Structure formats: C-alpha cells, structure tokens
C-alpha positions in Angstrom: 121.2 85.7 120.7 123.4 86.8 117.7 122.3 84.1 115.4 118.7 85.0 116.0 119.3 88.7 115.3 121.0 87.9 111.9 118.4 85.6 110.9 115.6 88.0 111.5 117.6 90.6 109.5 117.9 87.5 106.6 114.1 87.1 106.7 113.3 90.6 106.4 115.6 91.1 103.5 114.6 88.0 101.8 110.9 88.7 102.7 111.0 92.0 100.7 112.1 90.9 97.2 110.8 95.2 94.7 111.1 96.7 91.5 111.8 99.5 89.1 109.9 100.4 85.9 112.1 98.6 83.7 115.5 96.6 83.9 117.6 99.4 81.7 117.0 101.9 84.6 119.5 99.9 86.6 122.5 101.2 84.1 121.5 104.8 85.0 120.7 104.6 88.7 117.2 105.3 87.8 118.0 108.4 85.8 116.2 107.2 82.7 113.0 109.2 82.0 114.8 111.0 78.9 116.6 108.0 77.8 114.0 105.5 77.3 113.1 104.8 73.9 110.9 102.2 72.1 108.9 100.0 74.1 110.5 101.4 77.5 108.9 105.0 76.5 105.7 103.3 77.5 106.6 103.2 81.2 109.0 106.3 81.5 107.7 109.2 79.2 105.4 108.0 76.4 105.8 111.4 75.0 109.1 109.9 73.5 107.2 107.3 71.1 108.8 108.8 68.0 106.8 108.3 64.6 110.3 108.4 63.4 111.4 105.7 65.7 112.3 102.0 64.9 109.9 99.2 64.6 110.9 97.6 68.1 110.6 94.4 69.7 110.9 93.1 73.5 110.9 89.3 74.4 109.8 87.5 77.5 112.7 88.0 80.0 115.1 89.4 78.4 114.7 92.8 80.0 115.0 91.7 83.9 116.5 93.2 86.9 116.4 92.6 90.7 117.7 94.1 93.6 118.0 94.1 97.4 119.2 96.6 99.6 118.9 98.0 103.4 119.9 101.3 105.1 122.0 100.1 107.8 124.6 96.9 107.5 127.0 95.9 105.1 128.6 92.6 104.3 131.6 93.4 106.2 129.2 93.9 109.2 127.8 90.7 108.7 130.6 88.7 108.2 132.1 90.5 111.4 129.2 89.2 113.6 128.8 85.9 112.3 132.5 85.2 113.0 132.0 86.3 116.7 131.4 83.4 119.3 130.4 86.2 121.7 129.2 89.5 121.2 130.8 92.1 123.8 129.1 95.2 124.8 131.4 97.0 122.3 130.3 95.1 119.6 126.5 95.2 120.3 126.9 99.3 120.5 128.9 98.9 117.1 125.7 97.5 115.6 123.3 99.8 116.9 124.9 102.7 115.9 124.5 101.7 112.2 121.0 101.6 113.1 118.9 105.1 112.9 115.6 104.5 114.3 114.9 101.4 112.3 116.5 98.9 109.9 115.0 99.5 106.6 115.1 96.9 103.6 113.5 96.9 100.4 114.0 94.7 97.2 112.2 94.1 93.8 112.3 93.3 90.4 110.9 93.4 87.0 110.7 91.3 83.7 109.5 92.0 80.4 106.5 89.7 79.0 106.5 91.2 75.8 106.7 94.3 73.7 105.9 96.0 70.5 106.3 99.6 69.1 105.4 100.8 65.8 105.5 104.7 65.1 104.2 106.7 67.7 102.6 103.8 69.4 103.7 100.7 71.9 101.8 98.0 73.5 103.8 96.2 76.2 103.6 93.8 79.2 105.5 93.5 82.1 105.6 91.8 85.6 106.7 93.5 88.7 106.9 93.2 92.5 107.8 95.6 95.3 108.1 95.2 98.8 109.5 97.2 102.1 110.1 96.4 105.5 111.2 98.4 108.6 112.1 96.7 112.1 112.6 99.3 115.3 115.9 99.7 116.7 114.7 99.2 119.8 113.5 95.6 118.9 117.4 95.3 118.5 118.6 96.9 121.7 116.3 94.2 123.7 117.6 91.2 121.7 121.2 92.5 122.4 121.0 93.8 126.1 118.2 92.8 127.1 115.1 94.8 128.9 116.7 97.5 130.5 114.9 100.5 130.2 111.6 101.7 132.2 109.8 101.4 128.8 109.6 101.0 125.5 107.3 102.4 122.9 106.9 101.0 119.3 105.4 102.8 116.3 104.1 101.9 113.3 106.4 104.0 111.0 109.5 101.7 112.2 107.8 98.6 112.4 105.6 97.8 109.3 105.8 95.9 105.9 103.9 96.2 102.6 104.5 94.0 99.5 102.9 94.1 96.1 103.3 92.1 92.7 101.1 92.6 89.8 101.5 92.6 85.8 100.4 95.1 83.4 99.4 95.4 79.6 100.0 99.1 78.8 99.4 101.0 75.6 100.9 104.2 74.9 101.3 106.6 72.2 103.4 109.9 71.9 105.1 112.4 69.7 102.3 114.7 69.9 102.8 118.3 69.5 101.0 120.6 72.0 99.4 123.3 70.1 99.4 127.2 70.4 102.8 127.1 71.8 104.2 130.6 70.7 106.7 130.3 67.8 109.6 131.8 69.8 109.2 128.7 72.3 110.7 125.6 71.8 108.2 122.9 70.9 106.2 120.5 73.4 105.7 117.1 72.7 103.4 114.9 74.6 102.3 111.3 75.2 100.3 109.0 77.4 100.2 105.3 78.3 97.4 103.3 79.9 98.0 100.2 81.7 95.6 97.5 82.5 96.5 96.0 85.8 96.2 92.2 87.0 96.8 92.0 90.7 99.0 88.8 91.8 99.7 89.5 95.9 99.5 92.1 98.3 100.3 92.6 101.9 100.6 95.7 104.4 100.5 96.2 107.9 97.0 97.3 108.6 97.2 98.4 112.3 100.4 98.0 114.7 100.6 98.7 118.5 103.2 97.9 121.0 104.9 98.4 124.3 107.1 97.2 127.0 106.7 98.9 130.6 108.8 97.8 133.6 107.6 99.0 137.1 109.1 98.0 140.0 106.2 97.5 142.0 103.6 96.2 139.1 106.2 94.1 137.4 106.8 94.1 133.3 103.6 94.6 131.2 103.8 94.0 127.4 101.8 94.4 124.4 102.5 93.4 120.4 99.5 93.7 118.0 99.7 93.7 114.7 96.9 93.1 111.7 98.2 92.4 108.4 95.7 93.0 105.3 96.2 90.4 102.4 94.7 90.1 98.9 95.1 87.7 96.1 93.7 88.2 92.5 92.7 91.8 91.4 92.3 94.0 88.4 93.0 97.9 88.0 94.1 100.6 86.0 96.8 103.4 85.5 97.7 106.1 83.4 100.7 108.0 82.7 101.1 111.6 81.1 104.3 112.8 79.8 105.9 115.6 78.0 109.3 116.9 77.0 110.8 119.6 74.9 114.3 120.3 73.4 115.1 123.8 74.8 118.1 124.5 73.2 120.3 122.4 70.7 121.4 119.3 72.7 119.2 120.1 75.8 116.2 118.6 76.3 113.9 119.0 79.4 110.7 116.6 80.4 107.9 115.9 82.8 105.5 113.1 83.9 103.1 112.1 86.2 102.5 108.3 86.5 99.8 106.3 88.2 97.0 108.7 87.3 94.0 107.4 89.1 96.1 104.1 89.6 94.3 101.3 91.9 94.0 97.5 92.2 90.9 96.1 93.8 91.2 92.6 95.0 88.4 90.6 94.3 89.8 87.3 94.9 91.0 86.1 98.3 90.8 89.0 100.9 91.7 88.4 104.5 93.3 89.8 107.7 95.9 88.0 109.9 95.8 89.3 113.4 98.6 88.7 115.7 98.5 89.4 119.5 101.4 89.0 122.4 100.8 90.3 125.7 101.7 90.0 129.3 100.5 91.6 132.4 102.1 92.1 135.9 105.4 89.3 135.3 107.9 89.0 138.0 111.4 87.2 137.5 110.2 85.0 140.4 107.1 83.7 139.1 107.5 83.2 135.4 105.9 80.2 134.3 105.0 78.7 130.8 101.8 80.9 130.6 102.9 84.0 131.9 101.8 85.6 128.3 98.9 85.4 126.1 99.0 84.7 122.5 96.2 85.1 120.0 96.4 84.4 116.1 93.4 85.0 114.6 92.5 84.8 110.5 89.5 86.0 108.8 88.0 86.9 105.4 87.2 90.1 104.4 85.4 92.0 101.8 86.9 93.0 98.5 89.3 96.1 98.7 91.3 98.4 97.1 95.1 99.2 96.8 95.5 103.0 95.7 98.7 103.8 93.7 99.8 107.2 94.7 100.8 109.5 91.6 104.7 110.2 90.8 106.0 113.2 89.8 109.5 113.1 87.7 111.2 115.8 86.3 114.5 114.9 84.2 117.0 116.9 82.1 119.4 115.4 79.1 122.2 116.9 77.4 123.6 115.3 74.6 127.4 116.0 73.5 129.4 114.7 71.0 131.2 112.0 73.1 128.8 111.7 76.1 125.2 112.0 77.4 124.7 113.0 80.9 121.1 113.2 82.7 119.4 113.8 85.8 116.2 112.8 87.1 114.2 114.0 90.2 111.2 111.4 91.4 108.8 112.3 94.1 106.0 110.2 95.1 102.9 111.7 96.7 102.5 109.1 99.3 104.9 106.4 100.8 103.8 102.9 99.9 105.1 100.0 98.7 105.7 101.4 95.0 106.6 105.0 96.0 108.8 106.9 98.5 107.3 110.2 99.8 111.1 111.5 100.4 112.3 112.9 97.0 115.1 111.2 95.0 118.1 112.7 92.8 119.6 110.5 90.2 122.6 111.6 87.8 124.0 109.6 85.1 126.6 109.9 82.2 127.1 107.5 79.2 129.2 107.2 76.1 127.3 108.7 73.2 127.0 105.8 70.5 125.3 104.8 67.3 126.9 101.4 67.1 129.5 99.3 68.9 130.0 99.3 72.4 129.2 101.9 75.0 129.5 102.3 78.9 127.3 104.0 81.8 127.5 105.0 85.0 125.0 106.6 87.3 124.4 107.9 90.8 121.4 108.1 93.2 121.9 110.6 96.3 120.9 109.0 99.5 118.2 110.3 102.0 116.9 109.1 105.3 114.8 105.8 103.6 117.2 104.8 100.9 120.8 104.7 100.2 123.3 105.6 97.9 123.2 104.0 94.7 126.1 103.6 92.1 125.5 102.1 88.8 127.8 100.6 86.3 126.8 99.5 82.9 128.2 98.0 79.6 126.3 97.5 76.5 126.5 96.3 72.7 124.4 98.1 70.1 124.2 96.5 66.7 122.8 97.6 63.7 119.1 95.6 64.5 120.1 94.8 68.4 121.1 96.1 71.6 122.5 94.1 74.6 123.4 95.4 78.1 124.5 94.1 81.4 124.5 96.6 84.7 125.5 96.3 88.5 124.3 98.4 91.1 126.0 99.1 94.5 124.0 100.7 97.5 125.8 103.0 99.9 129.3 102.0 98.6 130.9 103.2 95.4 132.0 99.9 94.5 130.3 96.5 94.8 131.5 94.7 97.4 132.3 93.8 101.2 130.9 97.8 101.7 127.9 97.4 100.1 124.4 97.7 101.9 122.8 96.0 98.8 123.3 95.2 95.1 121.2 95.1 91.9 121.8 93.0 88.8 120.0 93.9 85.4 120.5 92.5 81.9 118.7 93.9 78.7 118.1 92.8 75.2 116.0 94.7 72.5 115.7 94.5 68.6 114.9 97.0 66.3 114.2 97.6 62.2 
C-alpha cells in the first residue's frame, strides 16, 4: 500500500511537466516584468522595447527552464516513507496532516526557439508546456486506512488534471509615449505584442463525479466517473498590452494585461476519453471478481477551443547605485493550466551591474494553491553577451531535503 501511494504521487508529479513566460524569470521568483529587456520584453512588458536598446539575439534552447513542485510533500517525507517496511497509524496520520484537502502538483518548462530585437521592435518564438493536477486527500485516506467512514464525497476541485503545450511566434513594438499627459506628470511609455500560437497538445478534466457510501443494510456503493477532453494540433492568437513610467528618479511602475483575446482552436484530433467504475450493494461476504462494473470509452468530437484567460500584472522597480529591487503582483482571471485565480506576490533584489559578475535573489509568497518560492541566480555580463544560471526552491529557503520542488533555469543572450 505504501509503494502504491508513493507511485501514485510520483505519476501525478511527472505527468505535469508547466511553464513560466521566459527562463530568466526563475532568477527572480517571477518578479521580472520591469526587468525584462530585449527579446524577453515581448513576453513581459513590450513597452520596454526601447529604440535606444541594443540589437539583441535569442538562440535556440539557450534560454530554458523547467520546474516541478507540490503543496504537501518534501524529499524528507518521501525518504521517510520509502525507508519504512511498515506504516503505523502515526505514520499515516503524519502524511495526511501534510495534505490540506488535496495533493496539488504543478510543473512546467519553457525554451527559446529564436528571437531578434532591433530598436523598438522584436520578433521571437518559444515553446511552452503547462500542467496542474490535484488528488483528493480522501483518496489517500482510503488508501492508508481503508474504507472506514459512512460516506465519502469527492469534488472536481480536488480531483482534476489539465495540461497544455504550444509554441508561439510573437511580434512586439514599444517605447511609444502616450500623448496628452499633463507635463507635470511622468511620461508613460506603452507597447504591445501579438502572438500566433500553434497548439501541440491539450488535455483537461471535462467532468468528474465520485462517491463511496457504506450502509449496514444495503452494503457498499461506489461511483467514480471522469471524462477527459484531449486535442492535438491547433492554431490560436493572443495579445499583450503594457505600460510603464518612471514615477520618480530611479523608481518605475508598470502594468500589463496578457492573453487578450487568447485562444487555441484544436482542429486536428479531438476526442473524449471516458472512464467509469461503479459498484452497488456490495457486502464483504459476497465479493466476487465481478462485484464492480468498469467501462472505458473513447470517441471523437468536433473541434473545440481552449480559452487563455486574461492575466493582470502590476510591478514596481527601484534602481539604486548598488542594487535593483522589484515587486510583482500577478492575478489570473480564471484558474486553468496556464493561470492561477489566486494572486501571487513576488519580490526580488539583484546587484546593479554594467559588466562582470552579478547575483540575484527572489521570493514568491505562498498561498493555498502555490508554495513559497525562493530563487538564487548568478550571471556574467560581458560587453556583447550575458550568461546566467539559477535554481529555485519550493517551500524551503534553501534547495534540499526540505524542498517540495525545484526549478532550474539557464539563460544566454547576445547584444550589439
């Protein structure tokens, strides 16, 4: 039973390999909107595409990041249960105490394909994959202690899976000064980007229903039904608007709205996979091989559209002689594989540098669906190049046995 539980958790985690807009955001725990420049501004705030900026190049795979995390289990907990030949009641209760309603996992990655910035315009391409999974604590309770309660009701919010993979070709322009702003107010710069999306794969829980009922007179009844909708091959669009201003010397404030009119229409293969398990009036005394009914069905459906809900980001950045400090607040309008409907606040500090070695540190505060994130990065900036490497720990100050996940990112850029 212990091995089955751990295998289930591992499968859920590996099945949800999920992304960040660009790899370098890992260096700052995603507090990156006003830090992004060159090609990366296409994905963070196109208003920062400056006519005075350098000629900037992105090469394939040279900007890549991946991560995997969960909200409940760290490596210490995993090793404890793997090392035990027998799980006692206290061990099982310790495990369940770490899970608040559901075991939630997410993971992802992004990688550059190409990018080019000249003046106040940029064209770029990248590949991204996103996923989220949740498994109800009640399933783990049954797995550990058996069927001991009168009834178990399962809800879709705690039992779902969604994943999305696509590539983009994005074009952006920025450094436009918004007219008619009173002279006594700071100048506001604006920009936009438009992305043509190529859908690779999509899967999400379309319907879910589940319960287990124990009745001393009628026996046990159980139902588990799930429908997964999948799509392969699609096209779509999305847009981004951004603006920022230097509100006082050294202090910038900015805003972006991403995924404007965002969608992917799946015109390739579209289908529903339906899985059903049911049992009715079952008593221990008469359990046979056919005491339950299992039905699996798969059928093609018409093409469908995946919406990419808008995402709002607010940010501030302060440049000091020796350090750069930033804060970002991001809030999705809907909870999907690519968005979180719960706002996330990220903070970061980095060394101010023109050339040579630099370091960064970032912190994303936790919420009910996302663990604490702490990032560490180091980079070297030459006259015409920039190289960096970063690691990010989840729910632990330092990467290690207490971490509930890890991110790795590396970046490389060239400018002339």
